[in-house]
All heavy atoms as a GROMACS GRO file, in nm:
protein
  620
    1MET      N    1  10.375   7.811   8.181
    1MET     CA    2  10.408   7.820   8.323
    1MET      C    3  10.370   7.968   8.382
    1MET      O    4  10.400   8.061   8.312
    1MET     CB    5  10.556   7.795   8.347
    1MET     CG    6  10.589   7.786   8.482
    1MET     SD    7  10.754   7.701   8.519
    1MET     CE    8  10.856   7.837   8.494
    2PRO      N    9  10.299   7.965   8.486
    2PRO     CA   10  10.257   8.099   8.539
    2PRO      C   11  10.367   8.178   8.600
    2PRO      O   12  10.474   8.120   8.633
    2PRO     CB   13  10.156   8.058   8.656
    2PRO     CG   14  10.200   7.931   8.696
    2PRO     CD   15  10.244   7.861   8.571
    3LYS      N   16  10.365   8.303   8.578
    3LYS     CA   17  10.465   8.400   8.628
    3LYS      C   18  10.449   8.426   8.775
    3LYS      O   19  10.344   8.425   8.842
    3LYS     CB   20  10.449   8.537   8.563
    3LYS     CG   21  10.465   8.530   8.412
    3LYS     CD   22  10.457   8.668   8.352
    3LYS     CE   23  10.478   8.662   8.199
    3LYS     NZ   24  10.482   8.787   8.145
    4ARG      N   25  10.566   8.415   8.851
    4ARG     CA   26  10.568   8.439   8.989
    4ARG      C   27  10.528   8.578   9.031
    4ARG      O   28  10.575   8.662   8.967
    4ARG     CB   29  10.708   8.395   9.053
    4ARG     CG   30  10.731   8.252   9.041
    4ARG     CD   31  10.869   8.215   9.114
    4ARG     NE   32  10.975   8.270   9.033
    4ARG     CZ   33  11.102   8.284   9.082
    4ARG    NH1   34  11.122   8.247   9.201
    4ARG    NH2   35  11.205   8.336   9.001
    5ILE      N   36  10.471   8.593   9.142
    5ILE     CA   37  10.445   8.726   9.190
    5ILE      C   38  10.479   8.731   9.338
    5ILE      O   39  10.459   8.654   9.412
    5ILE     CB   40  10.282   8.763   9.191
    5ILE    CG1   41  10.247   8.760   9.032
    5ILE    CG2   42  10.252   8.892   9.250
    5ILE    CD1   43  10.094   8.789   9.008
    6LEU      N   44  10.557   8.835   9.374
    6LEU     CA   45  10.625   8.854   9.512
    6LEU      C   46  10.567   8.985   9.565
    6LEU      O   47  10.559   9.086   9.492
    6LEU     CB   48  10.770   8.852   9.505
    6LEU     CG   49  10.835   8.716   9.454
    6LEU    CD1   50  10.979   8.728   9.445
    6LEU    CD2   51  10.796   8.592   9.530
    7ASN      N   52  10.555   8.989   9.694
    7ASN     CA   53  10.528   9.113   9.758
    7ASN      C   54  10.646   9.167   9.834
    7ASN      O   55  10.728   9.085   9.890
    7ASN     CB   56  10.418   9.094   9.870
    7ASN     CG   57  10.284   9.052   9.800
    7ASN    OD1   58  10.244   9.114   9.711
    7ASN    ND2   59  10.221   8.960   9.876
    8GLY      N   60  10.671   9.297   9.835
    8GLY     CA   61  10.787   9.357   9.891
    8GLY      C   62  10.781   9.499   9.911
    8GLY      O   63  10.674   9.554   9.896
    9VAL      N   64  10.888   9.560   9.968
    9VAL     CA   65  10.895   9.709   9.996
    9VAL      C   66  11.009   9.772   9.910
    9VAL      O   67  11.127   9.713   9.917
    9VAL     CB   68  10.925   9.728  10.143
    9VAL    CG1   69  10.936   9.872  10.174
    9VAL    CG2   70  10.814   9.662  10.228
   10VAL      N   71  10.982   9.876   9.866
   10VAL     CA   72  11.090   9.952   9.774
   10VAL      C   73  11.202  10.008   9.873
   10VAL      O   74  11.166  10.084   9.958
   10VAL     CB   75  11.022  10.073   9.696
   10VAL    CG1   76  11.128  10.151   9.630
   10VAL    CG2   77  10.923  10.019   9.595
   11THR      N   78  11.317   9.966   9.842
   11THR     CA   79  11.429  10.032   9.931
   11THR      C   80  11.511  10.132   9.856
   11THR      O   81  11.592  10.194   9.924
   11THR     CB   82  11.515   9.900   9.975
   11THR    OG1   83  11.564   9.835   9.855
   11THR    CG2   84  11.447   9.816  10.060
   12SER      N   85  11.506  10.137   9.724
   12SER     CA   86  11.580  10.240   9.652
   12SER      C   87  11.507  10.276   9.522
   12SER      O   88  11.455  10.185   9.453
   12SER     CB   89  11.712  10.181   9.611
   12SER     OG   90  11.795  10.274   9.530
   13ASP      N   91  11.504  10.395   9.490
   13ASP     CA   92  11.446  10.439   9.358
   13ASP      C   93  11.532  10.542   9.291
   13ASP      O   94  11.485  10.622   9.211
   13ASP     CB   95  11.310  10.497   9.394
   13ASP     CG   96  11.310  10.625   9.477
   13ASP    OD1   97  11.422  10.656   9.533
   13ASP    OD2   98  11.201  10.698   9.478
   14GLN      N   99  11.659  10.532   9.312
   14GLN     CA  100  11.754  10.637   9.254
   14GLN      C  101  11.782  10.616   9.105
   14GLN      O  102  11.822  10.713   9.034
   14GLN     CB  103  11.884  10.634   9.330
   14GLN     CG  104  11.867  10.676   9.482
   14GLN     CD  105  11.997  10.686   9.552
   14GLN    OE1  106  12.106  10.661   9.498
   14GLN    NE2  107  11.991  10.748   9.675
   15ASN      N  108  11.771  10.491   9.055
   15ASN     CA  109  11.782  10.474   8.907
   15ASN      C  110  11.664  10.500   8.821
   15ASN      O  111  11.555  10.488   8.868
   15ASN     CB  112  11.832  10.326   8.886
   15ASN     CG  113  11.963  10.299   8.962
   15ASN    OD1  114  12.061  10.370   8.947
   15ASN    ND2  115  11.963  10.191   9.037
   16ALA      N  116  11.697  10.542   8.711
   16ALA     CA  117  11.580  10.568   8.614
   16ALA      C  118  11.505  10.444   8.576
   16ALA      O  119  11.571  10.350   8.530
   16ALA     CB  120  11.638  10.644   8.489
   17GLN      N  121  11.378  10.440   8.587
   17GLN     CA  122  11.291  10.330   8.550
   17GLN      C  123  11.316  10.211   8.630
   17GLN      O  124  11.282  10.110   8.581
   17GLN     CB  125  11.288  10.308   8.409
   17GLN     CG  126  11.228  10.427   8.328
   17GLN     CD  127  11.224  10.399   8.184
   17GLN    OE1  128  11.277  10.298   8.124
   17GLN    NE2  129  11.141  10.479   8.105
   18THR      N  130  11.389  10.216   8.744
   18THR     CA  131  11.426  10.094   8.819
   18THR      C  132  11.406  10.119   8.972
   18THR      O  133  11.429  10.225   9.016
   18THR     CB  134  11.580  10.055   8.801
   18THR    OG1  135  11.596  10.040   8.655
   18THR    CG2  136  11.612   9.924   8.872
   19VAL      N  137  11.349  10.015   9.040
   19VAL     CA  138  11.338  10.034   9.186
   19VAL      C  139  11.400   9.896   9.234
   19VAL      O  140  11.402   9.792   9.165
   19VAL     CB  141  11.195  10.042   9.232
   19VAL    CG1  142  11.141  10.169   9.199
   19VAL    CG2  143  11.106   9.926   9.176
   20THR      N  144  11.464   9.909   9.353
   20THR     CA  145  11.513   9.782   9.421
   20THR      C  146  11.400   9.756   9.533
   20THR      O  147  11.358   9.839   9.608
   20THR     CB  148  11.642   9.819   9.495
   20THR    OG1  149  11.728   9.860   9.390
   20THR    CG2  150  11.700   9.700   9.552
   21VAL      N  151  11.361   9.624   9.528
   21VAL     CA  152  11.250   9.575   9.615
   21VAL      C  153  11.308   9.468   9.699
   21VAL      O  154  11.373   9.375   9.653
   21VAL     CB  155  11.131   9.525   9.526
   21VAL    CG1  156  11.034   9.471   9.615
   21VAL    CG2  157  11.078   9.632   9.435
   22SER      N  158  11.286   9.487   9.842
   22SER     CA  159  11.326   9.390   9.924
   22SER      C  160  11.213   9.304   9.965
   22SER      O  161  11.109   9.346  10.008
   22SER     CB  162  11.379   9.456  10.055
   22SER     OG  163  11.412   9.365  10.150
   23VAL      N  164  11.223   9.170   9.939
   23VAL     CA  165  11.121   9.072   9.966
   23VAL      C  166  11.166   8.992  10.075
   23VAL      O  167  11.273   8.932  10.068
   23VAL     CB  168  11.093   8.984   9.835
   23VAL    CG1  169  10.994   8.880   9.869
   23VAL    CG2  170  11.054   9.070   9.712
   24GLU      N  171  11.075   8.972  10.189
   24GLU     CA  172  11.115   8.895  10.302
   24GLU      C  173  11.021   8.775  10.296
   24GLU      O  174  10.909   8.776  10.261
   24GLU     CB  175  11.073   8.980  10.420
   24GLU     CG  176  11.099   8.909  10.553
   24GLU     CD  177  11.067   8.992  10.669
   24GLU    OE1  178  11.136   9.090  10.696
   24GLU    OE2  179  10.966   8.948  10.736
   25ARG      N  180  11.086   8.667  10.336
   25ARG     CA  181  11.011   8.541  10.345
   25ARG      C  182  11.035   8.483  10.479
   25ARG      O  183  11.147   8.489  10.548
   25ARG     CB  184  11.046   8.442  10.246
   25ARG     CG  185  11.181   8.386  10.245
   25ARG     CD  186  11.216   8.297  10.121
   25ARG     NE  187  11.342   8.216  10.131
   25ARG     CZ  188  11.352   8.097  10.189
   25ARG    NH1  189  11.244   8.028  10.216
   25ARG    NH2  190  11.474   8.044  10.194
   26ARG      N  191  10.930   8.414  10.528
   26ARG     CA  192  10.943   8.357  10.675
   26ARG      C  193  10.912   8.209  10.658
   26ARG      O  194  10.830   8.170  10.586
   26ARG     CB  195  10.842   8.420  10.768
   26ARG     CG  196  10.865   8.575  10.797
   26ARG     CD  197  10.745   8.620  10.876
   26ARG     NE  198  10.766   8.772  10.896
   26ARG     CZ  199  10.755   8.825  11.015
   26ARG    NH1  200  10.709   8.758  11.121
   26ARG    NH2  201  10.775   8.961  11.026
   27PHE      N  202  10.986   8.130  10.738
   27PHE     CA  203  10.971   7.980  10.742
   27PHE      C  204  11.021   7.928  10.874
   27PHE      O  205  11.097   7.998  10.938
   27PHE     CB  206  11.046   7.921  10.626
   27PHE     CG  207  11.196   7.945  10.623
   27PHE    CD1  208  11.280   7.842  10.682
   27PHE    CD2  209  11.252   8.055  10.566
   27PHE    CE1  210  11.405   7.865  10.688
   27PHE    CE2  211  11.396   8.078  10.573
   27PHE     CZ  212  11.467   7.972  10.634
   28LYS      N  213  10.972   7.818  10.899
   28LYS     CA  214  11.016   7.756  11.030
   28LYS      C  215  11.140   7.666  11.000
   28LYS      O  216  11.140   7.586  10.907
   28LYS     CB  217  10.909   7.664  11.077
   28LYS     CG  218  10.927   7.625  11.218
   28LYS     CD  219  10.793   7.554  11.273
   28LYS     CE  220  10.715   7.664  11.320
   28LYS     NZ  221  10.612   7.633  11.428
   29HIS      N  222  11.238   7.686  11.094
   29HIS     CA  223  11.372   7.607  11.079
   29HIS      C  224  11.335   7.465  11.097
   29HIS      O  225  11.261   7.428  11.184
   29HIS     CB  226  11.464   7.661  11.176
   29HIS     CG  227  11.599   7.593  11.153
   29HIS    ND1  228  11.639   7.471  11.204
   29HIS    CD2  229  11.707   7.654  11.100
   29HIS    CE1  230  11.756   7.449  11.176
   29HIS    NE2  231  11.807   7.568  11.110
   30PRO      N  232  11.383   7.375  11.022
   30PRO     CA  233  11.342   7.229  11.012
   30PRO      C  234  11.388   7.168  11.150
   30PRO      O  235  11.316   7.072  11.191
   30PRO     CB  236  11.414   7.170  10.901
   30PRO     CG  237  11.503   7.270  10.836
   30PRO     CD  238  11.460   7.397  10.901
   31LEU      N  239  11.500   7.206  11.212
   31LEU     CA  240  11.543   7.138  11.327
   31LEU      C  241  11.506   7.213  11.453
   31LEU      O  242  11.456   7.157  11.548
   31LEU     CB  243  11.691   7.109  11.335
   31LEU     CG  244  11.757   7.045  11.433
   31LEU    CD1  245  11.710   6.909  11.453
   31LEU    CD2  246  11.910   7.045  11.425
   32LEU      N  247  11.531   7.346  11.452
   32LEU     CA  248  11.505   7.414  11.570
   32LEU      C  249  11.362   7.473  11.598
   32LEU      O  250  11.329   7.510  11.697
   32LEU     CB  251  11.596   7.541  11.572
   32LEU     CG  252  11.747   7.512  11.557
   32LEU    CD1  253  11.826   7.647  11.560
   32LEU    CD2  254  11.797   7.430  11.688
   33GLN      N  255  11.279   7.452  11.484
   33GLN     CA  256  11.135   7.503  11.492
   33GLN      C  257  11.125   7.639  11.524
   33GLN      O  258  11.018   7.684  11.583
   33GLN     CB  259  11.071   7.413  11.586
   33GLN     CG  260  11.070   7.259  11.565
   33GLN     CD  261  11.007   7.240  11.422
   33GLN    OE1  262  10.899   7.282  11.386
   33GLN    NE2  263  11.082   7.151  11.345
   34LYS      N  264  11.222   7.723  11.496
   34LYS     CA  265  11.217   7.866  11.523
   34LYS      C  266  11.186   7.940  11.389
   34LYS      O  267  11.234   7.900  11.281
   34LYS     CB  268  11.352   7.919  11.568
   34LYS     CG  269  11.364   8.060  11.598
   34LYS     CD  270  11.504   8.096  11.634
   34LYS     CE  271  11.512   8.244  11.643
   34LYS     NZ  272  11.645   8.275  11.696
   35THR      N  273  11.105   8.049  11.401
   35THR     CA  274  11.076   8.124  11.268
   35THR      C  275  11.178   8.198  11.229
   35THR      O  276  11.233   8.275  11.305
   35THR     CB  277  10.950   8.214  11.306
   35THR    OG1  278  10.845   8.138  11.347
   35THR    CG2  279  10.907   8.287  11.177
   36VAL      N  280  11.227   8.176  11.103
   36VAL     CA  281  11.347   8.249  11.052
   36VAL      C  282  11.300   8.346  10.945
   36VAL      O  283  11.199   8.313  10.858
   36VAL     CB  284  11.443   8.144  10.986
   36VAL    CG1  285  11.559   8.221  10.920
   36VAL    CG2  286  11.480   8.031  11.089
   37ARG      N  287  11.355   8.461  10.940
   37ARG     CA  288  11.314   8.570  10.840
   37ARG      C  289  11.447   8.587  10.744
   37ARG      O  290  11.557   8.607  10.786
   37ARG     CB  291  11.287   8.707  10.909
   37ARG     CG  292  11.171   8.708  10.989
   37ARG     CD  293  11.150   8.831  11.060
   37ARG     NE  294  11.226   8.946  11.008
   37ARG     CZ  295  11.218   9.067  11.058
   37ARG    NH1  296  11.152   9.086  11.172
   37ARG    NH2  297  11.292   9.163  11.012
   38LYS      N  298  11.428   8.565  10.622
   38LYS     CA  299  11.525   8.578  10.520
   38LYS      C  300  11.472   8.687  10.414
   38LYS      O  301  11.360   8.680  10.379
   38LYS     CB  302  11.559   8.463  10.447
   38LYS     CG  303  11.648   8.360  10.533
   38LYS     CD  304  11.729   8.277  10.443
   38LYS     CE  305  11.813   8.192  10.517
   38LYS     NZ  306  11.904   8.107  10.453
   39SER      N  307  11.552   8.780  10.373
   39SER     CA  308  11.508   8.875  10.280
   39SER      C  309  11.619   8.868  10.153
   39SER      O  310  11.735   8.835  10.169
   39SER     CB  311  11.517   9.014  10.331
   39SER     OG  312  11.644   9.059  10.370
   40LYS      N  313  11.561   8.910  10.041
   40LYS     CA  314  11.638   8.902   9.924
   40LYS      C  315  11.592   9.038   9.841
   40LYS      O  316  11.482   9.080   9.839
   40LYS     CB  317  11.604   8.786   9.837
   40LYS     CG  318  11.697   8.774   9.711
   40LYS     CD  319  11.679   8.638   9.641
   40LYS     CE  320  11.760   8.631   9.523
   40LYS     NZ  321  11.748   8.516   9.444
   41LYS      N  322  11.691   9.095   9.769
   41LYS     CA  323  11.659   9.220   9.698
   41LYS      C  324  11.644   9.178   9.548
   41LYS      O  325  11.723   9.108   9.484
   41LYS     CB  326  11.770   9.325   9.714
   41LYS     CG  327  11.764   9.386   9.853
   41LYS     CD  328  11.876   9.491   9.865
   41LYS     CE  329  11.872   9.556   9.995
   41LYS     NZ  330  11.977   9.661  10.005
   42TYR      N  331  11.542   9.239   9.485
   42TYR     CA  332  11.523   9.235   9.340
   42TYR      C  333  11.524   9.365   9.282
   42TYR      O  334  11.472   9.458   9.329
   42TYR     CB  335  11.390   9.164   9.307
   42TYR     CG  336  11.384   9.015   9.367
   42TYR    CD1  337  11.327   8.989   9.487
   42TYR    CD2  338  11.425   8.914   9.277
   42TYR    CE1  339  11.314   8.859   9.543
   42TYR    CE2  340  11.420   8.780   9.335
   42TYR     CZ  341  11.364   8.755   9.463
   42TYR     OH  342  11.351   8.631   9.506
   43ARG      N  343  11.574   9.374   9.160
   43ARG     CA  344  11.564   9.497   9.087
   43ARG      C  345  11.453   9.480   8.987
   43ARG      O  346  11.440   9.396   8.908
   43ARG     CB  347  11.700   9.531   9.008
   43ARG     CG  348  11.814   9.554   9.115
   43ARG     CD  349  11.945   9.574   9.068
   43ARG     NE  350  11.956   9.669   8.944
   43ARG     CZ  351  11.972   9.802   8.951
   43ARG    NH1  352  11.971   9.865   9.072
   43ARG    NH2  353  11.997   9.867   8.843
   44ALA      N  354  11.347   9.579   8.986
   44ALA     CA  355  11.239   9.572   8.900
   44ALA      C  356  11.212   9.698   8.819
   44ALA      O  357  11.250   9.806   8.866
   44ALA     CB  358  11.115   9.549   9.006
   45HIS      N  359  11.155   9.675   8.707
   45HIS     CA  360  11.125   9.781   8.614
   45HIS      C  361  11.001   9.862   8.659
   45HIS      O  362  10.895   9.810   8.682
   45HIS     CB  363  11.101   9.725   8.474
   45HIS     CG  364  11.098   9.822   8.366
   45HIS    ND1  365  11.200   9.896   8.330
   45HIS    CD2  366  10.982   9.855   8.287
   45HIS    CE1  367  11.160   9.973   8.229
   45HIS    NE2  368  11.028   9.955   8.194
   46ASP      N  369  11.027   9.989   8.663
   46ASP     CA  370  10.924  10.082   8.697
   46ASP      C  371  10.910  10.183   8.585
   46ASP      O  372  10.988  10.291   8.582
   46ASP     CB  373  10.952  10.154   8.835
   46ASP     CG  374  10.851  10.251   8.882
   46ASP    OD1  375  10.746  10.257   8.822
   46ASP    OD2  376  10.879  10.336   8.962
   47GLU      N  377  10.816  10.163   8.484
   47GLU     CA  378  10.821  10.254   8.377
   47GLU      C  379  10.810  10.393   8.384
   47GLU      O  380  10.877  10.476   8.334
   47GLU     CB  381  10.689  10.200   8.281
   47GLU     CG  382  10.692  10.266   8.140
   47GLU     CD  383  10.799  10.220   8.051
   47GLU    OE1  384  10.841  10.092   8.059
   47GLU    OE2  385  10.856  10.296   7.981
   48LYS      N  386  10.716  10.431   8.482
   48LYS     CA  387  10.688  10.583   8.504
   48LYS      C  388  10.752  10.636   8.638
   48LYS      O  389  10.709  10.753   8.667
   48LYS     CB  390  10.542  10.607   8.505
   48LYS     CG  391  10.464  10.561   8.381
   48LYS     CD  392  10.320  10.561   8.383
   48LYS     CE  393  10.263  10.527   8.257
   48LYS     NZ  394  10.150  10.426   8.266
   49ASN      N  395  10.836  10.568   8.695
   49ASN     CA  396  10.898  10.623   8.812
   49ASN      C  397  10.794  10.672   8.913
   49ASN      O  398  10.811  10.771   8.980
   49ASN     CB  399  11.001  10.732   8.792
   49ASN     CG  400  11.116  10.690   8.698
   49ASN    OD1  401  11.177  10.587   8.728
   49ASN    ND2  402  11.158  10.776   8.605
   50THR      N  403  10.699  10.583   8.933
   50THR     CA  404  10.580  10.633   9.033
   50THR      C  405  10.614  10.575   9.172
   50THR      O  406  10.551  10.640   9.261
   50THR     CB  407  10.454  10.568   8.980
   50THR    OG1  408  10.468  10.429   8.972
   50THR    CG2  409  10.418  10.624   8.856
   51PHE      N  410  10.689  10.476   9.194
   51PHE     CA  411  10.710  10.424   9.329
   51PHE      C  412  10.831  10.482   9.401
   51PHE      O  413  10.935  10.505   9.336
   51PHE     CB  414  10.718  10.270   9.324
   51PHE     CG  415  10.599  10.210   9.272
   51PHE    CD1  416  10.590  10.167   9.130
   51PHE    CD2  417  10.481  10.193   9.339
   51PHE    CE1  418  10.486  10.111   9.074
   51PHE    CE2  419  10.370  10.128   9.282
   51PHE     CZ  420  10.366  10.092   9.160
   52LYS      N  421  10.809  10.509   9.531
   52LYS     CA  422  10.918  10.576   9.615
   52LYS      C  423  10.952  10.482   9.724
   52LYS      O  424  10.900  10.378   9.756
   52LYS     CB  425  10.868  10.707   9.667
   52LYS     CG  426  10.822  10.812   9.568
   52LYS     CD  427  10.934  10.854   9.469
   52LYS     CE  428  10.881  10.938   9.364
   52LYS     NZ  429  10.988  10.939   9.246
   53VAL      N  430  11.069  10.518   9.795
   53VAL     CA  431  11.117  10.437   9.918
   53VAL      C  432  11.010  10.422  10.008
   53VAL      O  433  10.936  10.518  10.044
   53VAL     CB  434  11.247  10.489   9.965
   53VAL    CG1  435  11.284  10.416  10.092
   53VAL    CG2  436  11.343  10.508   9.859
   54GLY      N  437  10.987  10.286  10.051
   54GLY     CA  438  10.892  10.272  10.165
   54GLY      C  439  10.759  10.208  10.104
   54GLY      O  440  10.673  10.167  10.181
   55ASP      N  441  10.729  10.230   9.974
   55ASP     CA  442  10.601  10.182   9.924
   55ASP      C  443  10.601  10.027   9.919
   55ASP      O  444  10.705   9.959   9.886
   55ASP     CB  445  10.592  10.229   9.778
   55ASP     CG  446  10.571  10.382   9.769
   55ASP    OD1  447  10.544  10.450   9.874
   55ASP    OD2  448  10.569  10.426   9.652
   56ALA      N  449  10.487   9.975   9.950
   56ALA     CA  450  10.465   9.829   9.934
   56ALA      C  451  10.417   9.794   9.793
   56ALA      O  452  10.322   9.866   9.748
   56ALA     CB  453  10.358   9.774  10.032
   57VAL      N  454  10.494   9.718   9.724
   57VAL     CA  455  10.453   9.675   9.584
   57VAL      C  456  10.450   9.530   9.567
   57VAL      O  457  10.492   9.458   9.644
   57VAL     CB  458  10.564   9.739   9.493
   57VAL    CG1  459  10.557   9.888   9.499
   57VAL    CG2  460  10.709   9.686   9.524
   58ARG      N  461  10.405   9.490   9.447
   58ARG     CA  462  10.398   9.354   9.396
   58ARG      C  463  10.483   9.361   9.268
   58ARG      O  464  10.468   9.445   9.180
   58ARG     CB  465  10.262   9.309   9.370
   58ARG     CG  466  10.174   9.309   9.502
   58ARG     CD  467  10.029   9.264   9.462
   58ARG     NE  468  10.033   9.121   9.442
   58ARG     CZ  469   9.937   9.062   9.379
   58ARG    NH1  470   9.833   9.126   9.330
   58ARG    NH2  471   9.948   8.931   9.364
   59ILE      N  472  10.566   9.264   9.262
   59ILE     CA  473  10.665   9.250   9.136
   59ILE      C  474  10.626   9.108   9.080
   59ILE      O  475  10.587   9.018   9.139
   59ILE     CB  476  10.808   9.261   9.176
   59ILE    CG1  477  10.853   9.161   9.281
   59ILE    CG2  478  10.832   9.410   9.221
   59ILE    CD1  479  10.999   9.166   9.298
   60GLN      N  480  10.640   9.107   8.937
   60GLN     CA  481  10.610   8.992   8.854
   60GLN      C  482  10.717   8.960   8.772
   60GLN      O  483  10.790   9.061   8.719
   60GLN     CB  484  10.481   9.022   8.785
   60GLN     CG  485  10.443   8.912   8.687
   60GLN     CD  486  10.317   8.947   8.611
   60GLN    OE1  487  10.223   9.004   8.658
   60GLN    NE2  488  10.308   8.911   8.481
   61GLU      N  489  10.746   8.839   8.740
   61GLU     CA  490  10.855   8.798   8.652
   61GLU      C  491  10.829   8.846   8.514
   61GLU      O  492  10.706   8.860   8.470
   61GLU     CB  493  10.856   8.638   8.644
   61GLU     CG  494  10.944   8.582   8.754
   61GLU     CD  495  10.937   8.424   8.720
   61GLU    OE1  496  10.847   8.364   8.702
   61GLU    OE2  497  11.063   8.375   8.736
   62CYS      N  498  10.936   8.869   8.439
   62CYS     CA  499  10.917   8.912   8.298
   62CYS      C  500  11.049   8.883   8.228
   62CYS      O  501  11.146   8.842   8.294
   62CYS     CB  502  10.889   9.071   8.290
   62CYS     SG  503  11.031   9.166   8.332
   63PRO      N  504  11.040   8.889   8.096
   63PRO     CA  505  11.164   8.857   8.016
   63PRO      C  506  11.263   8.973   8.058
   63PRO      O  507  11.239   9.076   8.093
   63PRO     CB  508  11.125   8.883   7.880
   63PRO     CG  509  10.973   8.867   7.864
   63PRO     CD  510  10.931   8.906   7.998
   64PRO      N  511  11.402   8.935   8.044
   64PRO     CA  512  11.504   9.027   8.084
   64PRO      C  513  11.490   9.174   8.033
   64PRO      O  514  11.483   9.184   7.902
   64PRO     CB  515  11.629   8.957   8.042
   64PRO     CG  516  11.590   8.818   8.033
   64PRO     CD  517  11.449   8.811   7.997
   65LYS      N  518  11.488   9.276   8.109
   65LYS     CA  519  11.489   9.413   8.059
   65LYS      C  520  11.631   9.461   8.044
   65LYS      O  521  11.653   9.564   7.976
   65LYS     CB  522  11.399   9.498   8.148
   65LYS     CG  523  11.263   9.450   8.180
   65LYS     CD  524  11.179   9.524   8.091
   65LYS     CE  525  11.033   9.481   8.132
   65LYS     NZ  526  10.935   9.505   8.019
   66SER      N  527  11.715   9.416   8.132
   66SER     CA  528  11.860   9.463   8.132
   66SER      C  529  11.944   9.353   8.193
   66SER      O  530  11.893   9.235   8.217
   66SER     CB  531  11.878   9.591   8.198
   66SER     OG  532  11.854   9.571   8.344
   67LYS      N  533  12.070   9.388   8.222
   67LYS     CA  534  12.160   9.277   8.279
   67LYS      C  535  12.109   9.230   8.408
   67LYS      O  536  12.120   9.113   8.442
   67LYS     CB  537  12.300   9.337   8.292
   67LYS     CG  538  12.397   9.246   8.352
   67LYS     CD  539  12.533   9.317   8.378
   67LYS     CE  540  12.633   9.221   8.440
   67LYS     NZ  541  12.755   9.296   8.460
   68THR      N  542  12.040   9.310   8.497
   68THR     CA  543  12.007   9.265   8.629
   68THR      C  544  11.847   9.270   8.652
   68THR      O  545  11.807   9.226   8.753
   68THR     CB  546  12.061   9.359   8.737
   68THR    OG1  547  12.021   9.502   8.701
   68THR    CG2  548  12.211   9.352   8.744
   69LYS      N  549  11.782   9.323   8.551
   69LYS     CA  550  11.629   9.332   8.576
   69LYS      C  551  11.553   9.225   8.500
   69LYS      O  552  11.559   9.207   8.388
   69LYS     CB  553  11.573   9.469   8.520
   69LYS     CG  554  11.614   9.584   8.610
   69LYS     CD  555  11.528   9.704   8.577
   69LYS     CE  556  11.562   9.760   8.452
   69LYS     NZ  557  11.486   9.892   8.428
   70ARG      N  558  11.490   9.128   8.596
   70ARG     CA  559  11.409   9.028   8.544
   70ARG      C  560  11.263   9.026   8.608
   70ARG      O  561  11.193   8.939   8.597
   70ARG     CB  562  11.459   8.882   8.586
   70ARG     CG  563  11.552   8.832   8.475
   70ARG     CD  564  11.689   8.892   8.487
   70ARG     NE  565  11.787   8.829   8.404
   70ARG     CZ  566  11.877   8.899   8.333
   70ARG    NH1  567  11.874   9.028   8.340
   70ARG    NH2  568  11.957   8.841   8.252
   71TRP      N  569  11.235   9.144   8.668
   71TRP     CA  570  11.100   9.171   8.737
   71TRP      C  571  11.041   9.297   8.686
   71TRP      O  572  11.129   9.388   8.653
   71TRP     CB  573  11.123   9.162   8.883
   71TRP     CG  574  11.172   9.026   8.935
   71TRP    CD1  575  11.305   8.990   8.937
   71TRP    CD2  576  11.094   8.928   8.981
   71TRP    NE1  577  11.300   8.862   8.988
   71TRP    CE2  578  11.189   8.824   9.012
   71TRP    CE3  579  10.955   8.914   8.997
   71TRP    CZ2  580  11.131   8.694   9.068
   71TRP    CZ3  581  10.909   8.783   9.058
   71TRP    CH2  582  10.997   8.684   9.088
   72GLU      N  583  10.908   9.315   8.703
   72GLU     CA  584  10.848   9.446   8.673
   72GLU      C  585  10.744   9.466   8.786
   72GLU      O  586  10.687   9.373   8.837
   72GLU     CB  587  10.780   9.444   8.542
   72GLU     CG  588  10.678   9.338   8.512
   72GLU     CD  589  10.636   9.338   8.365
   72GLU    OE1  590  10.684   9.404   8.275
   72GLU    OE2  591  10.557   9.244   8.333
   73VAL      N  592  10.732   9.599   8.813
   73VAL     CA  593  10.627   9.630   8.922
   73VAL      C  594  10.481   9.624   8.860
   73VAL      O  595  10.458   9.675   8.762
   73VAL     CB  596  10.667   9.766   8.975
   73VAL    CG1  597  10.565   9.812   9.079
   73VAL    CG2  598  10.803   9.776   9.026
   74ILE      N  599  10.401   9.569   8.945
   74ILE     CA  600  10.259   9.562   8.915
   74ILE      C  601  10.193   9.679   8.990
   74ILE      O  602  10.216   9.701   9.106
   74ILE     CB  603  10.197   9.431   8.954
   74ILE    CG1  604  10.249   9.310   8.888
   74ILE    CG2  605  10.049   9.441   8.932
   74ILE    CD1  606  10.215   9.189   8.944
   75ALA      N  607  10.112   9.761   8.923
   75ALA     CA  608  10.065   9.881   8.991
   75ALA      C  609   9.974   9.829   9.107
   75ALA      O  610   9.895   9.729   9.101
   75ALA     CB  611   9.971   9.954   8.894
   76GLU      N  612   9.992   9.897   9.222
   76GLU     CA  613   9.921   9.861   9.356
   76GLU      C  614   9.869   9.981   9.430
   76GLU      O  615   9.926  10.080   9.432
   76GLU     CB  616  10.013   9.779   9.437
   76GLU     CG  617   9.940   9.725   9.546
   76GLU     CD  618  10.018   9.617   9.620
   76GLU    OE1  619  10.068   9.523   9.556
   76GLU    OE2  620  10.039   9.628   9.752
   0.00000   0.00000   0.00000
């Protein structure tokens, strides 16, 4: 099965080798036909601490690195 890849923005880089990435998705509401924005935060592994707050990144699924990390940052 292919690994999922998501686009997002780094919202926190305070932890060692970890960044918090906010991923926004847009979809049309089924009844109201209005565009709805929903966002979700993912914790991703950043091996070299290269990404800072505000950077646009791509994250990819990976085996669990810790209790909360199931994603890793792809260099962009």
